[in-house]
N, C-alpha and C positions, 0 to 999 in steps of 0.2 A: 576838566582836569585833562592835563596832557596823559597820554600814552606812559611816559615815563615815569609820572607820578602813581597814574594807577597800577603800574605794574611793581614799583617799590613799594606802594604799601601793601598790595596783594602777598607781595614777599615778605614782609615785615610780618603782617596780622595772622594770615594762613596757618602756621604753624602753632602760633597762640590759639588760635579757635580749634584747630586739630587737638590740641592738648585739652579741652574742654568737653572732647569727645562730637564735637559738630563740625560742620562743612560750612565753609566759606562759601556764599552763592553771588554774592553783588558788594562791591564796594561802589560809590557815588560821592562826589565831592560837589556842593551845590552852593550858591552865594543866596542867601536869603537876606538882602538889605546890606549893612555894614558885615554881617556876619558871615561865618561859612558852616555848612553842615556836611559833617562826614556820616554818611548812612552804611550801614554795616550790615548786610542781611546774612544770616545763619539758619542751619537748620540740620535735623539728623533725621535717623530712620525712626525714632521713636517721638519724634517732635522736639519742642525747645519750650519748656514753663518758665515762667516769670524768674524764678530764682536762677535757671541756667543761663537766662539770658543776661540777669544781673551781674552773676558771675563772670560772665566773658565779658561784658562791659566794662567791669572794675579791671580786668586783666588787660584788654586793649588800650583803656584809657591811661594805665600806668607805663605801659610802652610806649606810647605815643609822647607820653608828658619827658619820657628821658633819652627821646629822638628828635631830630628836627624834621619829621617826615611830614609834618603838616605846615611848615616853615613857620614865619614869625606872626603873629596877631591870634586873634581869640577865634576858636572855634567850637562847635556844639557835637560831641561824639552820639549817634542815635544807633541803637543795638534792635533789631527786630527781626522776626521772621518773615519769609515771603507773603504769606497772607491767603485768604481763603481761595481765590481765583489765579494760583500761581500760574507761570507760564512752565512748561514742560521743554527741557531745554536738553537734557541731559539723561543718560539712561537711569541713573539714581533717582531722577525726578520720576518717571514713570513707574518704578518700582514701588516707591512710597504713595503712586497714587493708585495703587492698584485697589479696586473695587471702588473707586470714584466713577463720577460722569464726567467725562472730558467733552470739549469742542475740537473736533480736527479739521484745520486746512489742509486740503490734501494738494498735492504735486500736479502739474499737467494737467490742469483743466479737471481735476477730480472733484472740485465744489468742497463742500462742508460735511462733517459728519458729526453726529453726537451719538458716542457709546457708553457704555463702562467697560473699565480695562480689568479683565478677568485674569488677565495674565501676563508677565513680561519674560522673554529670553533674550539671548543677546542679538536675535534677527529682528525681533519684531514684538508684535502684540497681539494677544487673543481678547476678541473684544465681544462684548453683547450688546446688540443694537436694537434698542426698545420697538416693540411692534408698534404700529399705527392702528387707530381706529379698531381697539379690541383686539388686533392681531397678537399673535406670540411674539416674545422676541426670538431674533436671530444671531447667528454667531457668525464672525467675520474677522479675518487675519490680516494686519498690516503690517509691512516692513517698516524700518525706521527711515528707508528713501522714500516711502509714500507720504510721508508726513512734512508740510510746510510749518506750519505752526500748530500748538495742542495748549490748549488752557484748560484748568480743570473749573469745573462748575460749580455753583453752590447750591445743595438742594436743602430744601427746609421739611420736607415732607415725606423723606424716602422710607416708603414701607418697609422693605425687609430689614433696614437698621432700627426701626422701631418694634418689629416683631424680636427679634434677637435679642433686643434690650429688655424686652418686659419677660421674654421665655427664660433668660437668665437670672431674674429675679431685680435686675438693675433698673432703676425708673430714670437715669440720667439721660438715656439713649446716647444721641453722638454729640452731646452737647460739649463735654469736658474736651474732647479733641479739637472741636471748632473753637474755643475759648483760647486756644494757645496762639491763635494767627494774630497778626498785627502787634505783638506787645512790643512796647519802646522801653527802653531804660535810658534814660538821657542824663549825661555827665558832662558840664563845663572844663573846659580843657584849659 
């Protein structure tokens, strides 16, 4: 997808996504055989359930049908969320990942660090680094300038999430939040 088409699509779709209370995270156009697929990734501070994905998909599809933004020919519109192991690239991504375990690639030979985000401010992150071999976790501060790449890690048996779910009388644990990842609503254009 050319930069011009990408910019045009973002300018066209971003206000519509925002009107649905979501953030436009990514746009990609890929060729799959003779068809083109327009993938739109959306998110919000509260997540995006299947109903919200379907609503934004309908709004985007209607707008794309009335414009020539995708040019001639058939294409498929796919609207989804970033997924469970999302890359963290913007300040809002780090805020949304508070409490989650993240793998950081650090600049300047800093290596790799896996830690839980405790807090986020304008300058950086407060982290909890898990203890090794029975040792207690430690805290660490990273500035955004220290981080080359960051990606959320999937956790299946997070002890404190299970404890707080059982303490609140809710036996669903963390499952409802994780089920919202990678939901897709497809519509033929």
